[in-house]
C-alpha positions in Angstrom: 129.7 88.9 88.7 127.6 91.7 89.4 124.7 90.1 90.2 126.7 88.1 92.7 127.5 90.8 94.3 124.0 91.8 94.4 122.3 89.0 95.9 125.3 89.0 98.4 124.6 92.8 99.7 120.9 91.8 99.5 121.4 88.3 101.8 123.3 91.1 104.1 120.8 93.1 104.1 117.6 90.7 104.7 119.6 89.0 107.2 120.2 91.9 109.2 116.7 93.1 109.1 115.7 89.5 110.4 116.6 89.8 113.8 114.0 92.2 115.9 116.5 93.9 118.0 118.1 94.8 115.0 115.1 96.5 113.3 114.7 98.3 117.0 118.2 99.8 116.5 117.1 100.8 113.1 114.6 102.5 114.2 116.1 103.9 117.3 118.4 105.3 114.7 116.1 107.2 112.4 115.1 109.3 115.8 119.2 110.4 115.9 122.6 109.3 115.7 123.4 107.5 119.3 126.5 105.6 121.0 126.0 102.2 121.3 125.9 103.1 125.0 122.5 105.1 124.3 121.0 102.4 122.2 121.9 99.5 124.2 119.8 101.1 127.0 116.3 99.6 126.3 117.0 96.4 125.4 117.1 93.4 128.1 120.6 92.0 126.7 124.3 93.2 127.4 126.4 95.9 126.0 128.6 93.3 123.7 125.5 91.7 122.2 124.1 95.1 121.2 127.5 95.7 119.8 127.5 92.7 117.6 123.7 93.4 116.6 125.6 96.5 115.3 128.2 95.3 113.8 125.8 93.3 111.8 124.0 95.9 110.7 127.4 97.4 109.5 128.3 94.7 107.5 125.1 95.1 105.6 125.8 98.6 105.3 122.4 99.8 106.9 125.0 101.8 110.2 128.0 103.9 109.8 130.0 104.1 112.8 132.6 106.7 113.8 134.7 106.0 116.7 135.7 109.2 119.1 137.8 108.4 122.2 135.4 106.0 123.8 132.6 106.3 122.3 131.7 104.7 118.8 128.6 107.1 117.4 126.0 105.3 115.0 123.8 106.4 112.3 121.5 105.0 109.9 122.2 104.7 106.3 118.7 104.0 104.2 120.9 103.2 100.9 120.6 99.6 101.3 116.9 99.8 102.6 116.3 101.2 99.2 117.9 98.6 97.5 115.9 95.9 99.3 113.0 98.0 98.4 114.0 98.0 94.6 113.9 94.1 94.8 110.5 94.0 97.1 108.8 96.2 94.8 109.8 93.5 91.4 107.5 91.0 93.6 104.9 93.2 94.8 103.8 94.0 91.1 104.2 90.6 90.1 101.6 89.3 92.9 99.6 92.4 92.0 99.0 91.3 88.7 97.7 88.0 89.4 95.6 88.5 92.4 93.9 91.2 89.4 93.7 88.5 87.1 92.5 86.1 89.4 90.0 89.1 90.3 88.9 89.0 87.0 88.2 85.3 86.8 86.2 84.9 90.1 84.1 87.9 88.9 84.0 86.3 85.2 82.8 82.6 87.1 80.6 84.7 89.9 78.7 86.4 86.7 78.2 83.6 84.4 76.7 81.2 87.3 74.4 84.0 88.1 73.3 84.1 84.3 73.0 79.9 84.5 70.4 80.9 87.7 66.8 81.9 87.8 65.1 82.8 91.0 67.7 80.9 92.7 67.2 77.8 90.4 68.9 76.5 87.9 67.4 76.7 84.2 
């Protein structure tokens, strides 16, 4: 059950990060908390589209929103990014080990092929 919940959380995080507009929104929020209106200014899409993007980020836990009067203030929560990074780190180590082993293999093959040659000719 816990693994299923973790998988669902990671799915929401990576899905939210899969869109360039949402990544840009997160980048904006790393500078300072902002209102939806402030977030929407640089984008050539409607206010409603930006609001929907923010909702996706909220569902992923990457953004929190507080409503004060008519303004919706948003700020970033980096904790889900740390969770996604842990998942990615596992695979980074996996591939680094594989690539290190490949590098050793290729170096051995190269060294062995050089031993089989004398002055550019096969022995």
